[in-house]
PASEBA-1860 file (N, C-alpha, C; in nm, 3 decimals):
! residues 97
1> MEVNFNEK> -4.061/0.643/-0.849/-3.996/0.748/-0.771/-3.874/0.796/-0.847 ~ -3.860/0.924/-0.856/-3.748/0.982/-0.927/-3.658/1.053/-0.827 ~ -3.529/1.027/-0.838/-3.431/1.092/-0.751/-3.336/1.170/-0.839 ~ -3.322/1.296/-0.811/-3.228/1.380/-0.886/-3.102/1.400/-0.803 ~ -2.991/1.355/-0.855/-2.864/1.375/-0.789/-2.803/1.504/-0.841 ~ -2.765/1.589/-0.749/-2.696/1.707/-0.795/-2.545/1.680/-0.792 ~ -2.471/1.767/-0.854/-2.327/1.745/-0.866/-2.257/1.745/-0.729 ~ -2.304/1.827/-0.636/-2.240/1.830/-0.504/-2.258/1.697/-0.431
9> LDESIRQG> -2.375/1.641/-0.437/-2.400/1.512/-0.372/-2.315/1.404/-0.438 ~ -2.315/1.402/-0.570/-2.238/1.302/-0.643/-2.090/1.314/-0.610 ~ -2.039/1.434/-0.605/-1.898/1.456/-0.573/-1.869/1.416/-0.429 ~ -1.958/1.443/-0.337/-1.940/1.403/-0.197/-1.934/1.251/-0.184 ~ -2.020/1.184/-0.256/-2.019/1.037/-0.254/-1.889/0.984/-0.312 ~ -1.845/1.041/-0.423/-1.720/0.997/-0.486/-1.603/1.016/-0.392 ~ -1.595/1.133/-0.328/-1.485/1.160/-0.235/-1.489/1.066/-0.115 ~ -1.609/1.040/-0.065/-1.623/0.949/0.047/-1.580/0.807/0.012
17> MQSAGRVL> -1.615/0.762/-0.106/-1.576/0.628/-0.151/-1.425/0.620/-0.173 ~ -1.366/0.725/-0.227/-1.221/0.725/-0.246/-1.150/0.725/-0.111 ~ -1.199/0.802/-0.017/-1.140/0.806/0.116/-1.148/0.669/0.183 ~ -1.264/0.607/0.175/-1.281/0.473/0.233/-1.189/0.373/0.163 ~ -1.174/0.386/0.033/-1.085/0.298/-0.043/-0.940/0.313/0.001 ~ -0.896/0.437/0.026/-0.758/0.460/0.071/-0.735/0.398/0.208 ~ -0.832/0.415/0.298/-0.821/0.355/0.432/-0.813/0.203/0.423 ~ -0.901/0.145/0.343/-0.903/0.000/0.327/-0.773/-0.050/0.264
25> YGAILQEI> -0.726/0.016/0.161/-0.603/-0.023/0.093/-0.487/-0.018/0.192 ~ -0.478/0.089/0.271/-0.371/0.100/0.371/-0.379/-0.010/0.475 ~ -0.499/-0.044/0.519/-0.516/-0.151/0.618/-0.475/-0.286/0.559 ~ -0.505/-0.308/0.434/-0.465/-0.434/0.368/-0.313/-0.443/0.358 ~ -0.248/-0.333/0.320/-0.102/-0.333/0.313/-0.041/-0.361/0.450 ~ -0.098/-0.302/0.554/-0.051/-0.326/0.691/-0.065/-0.473/0.728 ~ -0.177/-0.532/0.695/-0.201/-0.673/0.726/-0.104/-0.764/0.651 ~ -0.080/-0.734/0.525/0.016/-0.814/0.448/0.154/-0.805/0.512
33> DEEIQKVV> 0.195/-0.684/0.553/0.325/-0.668/0.617/0.334/-0.749/0.747 ~ 0.226/-0.753/0.823/0.223/-0.834/0.946/0.240/-0.982/0.914 ~ 0.175/-1.029/0.809/0.185/-1.169/0.772/0.325/-1.203/0.718 ~ 0.385/-1.111/0.644/0.521/-1.132/0.593/0.617/-1.157/0.709 ~ 0.602/-1.080/0.816/0.691/-1.093/0.931/0.693/-1.236/0.986 ~ 0.582/-1.305/0.973/0.571/-1.441/1.027/0.647/-1.544/0.945 ~ 0.676/-1.515/0.819/0.739/-1.614/0.732/0.880/-1.578/0.685 ~ 0.929/-1.461/0.726/1.065/-1.422/0.688/1.163/-1.515/0.758
41> PDTWENLG> 1.267/-1.560/0.688/1.364/-1.649/0.750/1.424/-1.590/0.878 ~ 1.450/-1.676/0.975/1.509/-1.633/1.102/1.647/-1.572/1.083 ~ 1.711/-1.603/0.974/1.846/-1.551/0.948/1.844/-1.406/0.899 ~ 1.726/-1.356/0.867/1.716/-1.218/0.821/1.700/-1.125/0.942 ~ 1.763/-1.009/0.934/1.754/-0.909/1.041/1.645/-0.807/1.008 ~ 1.555/-0.785/1.104/1.451/-0.683/1.088/1.513/-0.548/1.122 ~ 1.519/-0.459/1.024/1.580/-0.327/1.042/1.478/-0.220/1.083 ~ 1.355/-0.260/1.101/1.251/-0.163/1.138/1.161/-0.132/1.019
49> REERQVVT> 1.090/-0.022/1.029/0.994/0.017/0.925/1.037/0.146/0.858 ~ 1.002/0.155/0.732/1.024/0.278/0.656/0.893/0.316/0.590 ~ 0.875/0.446/0.570/0.754/0.495/0.505/0.768/0.486/0.355 ~ 0.654/0.470/0.291/0.647/0.461/0.146/0.510/0.511/0.104 ~ 0.495/0.540/-0.021/0.365/0.580/-0.075/0.346/0.512/-0.209 ~ 0.226/0.466/-0.233/0.192/0.408/-0.362/0.070/0.482/-0.415 ~ 0.070/0.509/-0.545/-0.043/0.576/-0.608/-0.132/0.469/-0.669 ~ -0.259/0.471/-0.631/-0.356/0.371/-0.678/-0.473/0.441/-0.746
57> CVGAIPFK> -0.569/0.363/-0.787/-0.688/0.420/-0.851/-0.772/0.504/-0.754 ~ -0.752/0.488/-0.622/-0.825/0.567/-0.524/-0.739/0.679/-0.465 ~ -0.620/0.696/-0.518/-0.533/0.804/-0.473/-0.405/0.751/-0.410 ~ -0.328/0.842/-0.353/-0.201/0.808/-0.290/-0.225/0.740/-0.156 ~ -0.155/0.630/-0.133/-0.169/0.554/-0.010/-0.035/0.556/0.063 ~ -0.024/0.630/0.174/0.099/0.622/0.252/0.095/0.498/0.340 ~ 0.209/0.433/0.357/0.214/0.316/0.443/0.356/0.296/0.494 ~ 0.370/0.216/0.598/0.500/0.178/0.650/0.513/0.027/0.633
65> RRVYKDEA> 0.635/-0.014/0.596/0.658/-0.157/0.582/0.794/-0.190/0.642 ~ 0.809/-0.316/0.679/0.933/-0.361/0.740/1.042/-0.376/0.634 ~ 1.162/-0.347/0.680/1.280/-0.362/0.596/1.368/-0.467/0.663 ~ 1.418/-0.560/0.583/1.500/-0.669/0.635/1.637/-0.667/0.568 ~ 1.734/-0.726/0.636/1.864/-0.751/0.575/1.876/-0.902/0.563 ~ 1.895/-0.950/0.439/1.902/-1.094/0.418/2.043/-1.147/0.445 ~ 2.064/-1.277/0.421/2.191/-1.342/0.449/2.307/-1.281/0.371 ~ 2.277/-1.227/0.254/2.380/-1.167/0.169/2.407/-1.021/0.206
73> GERRKILD> 2.335/-0.970/0.307/2.353/-0.831/0.348/2.271/-0.733/0.268 ~ 2.184/-0.783/0.182/2.098/-0.697/0.099/1.976/-0.652/0.178 ~ 1.941/-0.524/0.163/1.817/-0.473/0.222/1.700/-0.521/0.138 ~ 1.601/-0.578/0.203/1.484/-0.632/0.135/1.357/-0.570/0.192 ~ 1.272/-0.527/0.104/1.141/-0.473/0.140/1.039/-0.563/0.073 ~ 1.003/-0.668/0.143/0.924/-0.775/0.084/0.786/-0.726/0.039 ~ 0.723/-0.638/0.115/0.593/-0.587/0.074/0.605/-0.516/-0.060 ~ 0.708/-0.435/-0.078/0.730/-0.368/-0.207/0.742/-0.471/-0.319
81> EIIGLDRY> 0.818/-0.577/-0.292/0.837/-0.681/-0.393/0.704/-0.748/-0.429 ~ 0.623/-0.775/-0.329/0.495/-0.843/-0.352/0.400/-0.758/-0.436 ~ 0.393/-0.628/-0.405/0.297/-0.543/-0.479/0.358/-0.482/-0.605 ~ 0.484/-0.515/-0.632/0.544/-0.473/-0.759/0.601/-0.334/-0.759 ~ 0.644/-0.283/-0.646/0.707/-0.151/-0.640/0.857/-0.165/-0.656 ~ 0.913/-0.091/-0.750/1.058/-0.091/-0.755/1.110/0.022/-0.668 ~ 1.237/0.038/-0.662/1.299/0.131/-0.568/1.253/0.275/-0.585 ~ 1.233/0.318/-0.708/1.205/0.459/-0.733/1.061/0.488/-0.775
89> SRYSSSVK> 0.986/0.386/-0.805/0.851/0.406/-0.856/0.752/0.438/-0.743 ~ 0.653/0.519/-0.774/0.542/0.543/-0.682/0.421/0.461/-0.723 ~ 0.437/0.385/-0.829/0.325/0.311/-0.884/0.350/0.162/-0.875 ~ 0.252/0.090/-0.834/0.259/-0.055/-0.835/0.251/-0.101/-0.979 ~ 0.316/-0.213/-1.011/0.309/-0.264/-1.147/0.166/-0.305/-1.184 ~ 0.080/-0.319/-1.083/-0.059/-0.355/-1.112/-0.147/-0.234/-1.137 ~ -0.092/-0.113/-1.123/-0.168/0.010/-1.145/-0.127/0.067/-1.279 ~ -0.222/0.091/-1.366/-0.192/0.150/-1.496/-0.151/0.294/-1.478
97> Q> -0.043/0.332/-1.545/0.008/0.469/-1.532/-0.040/0.556/-1.646
END
């Protein structure tokens, strides 16, 4: 049996896979942030959530993560630290630029 893929079908599949990848990536980041909340020291203050975006191989992923103030008064974004985002970068250190 021979199946001929045309460019429109191939592009539709690619876009669908990228979209699914972005949704999955965002859900994973959300889950990690939920787990972080369980292990943050009680002495840290939860300042709420802030929005962020990371560019990955499946595209830009918007997400919200918790921001904490540690004992020294420093603002900490633990999810950013875990995935290797610095303050100004849109790219994770694990994503080739």
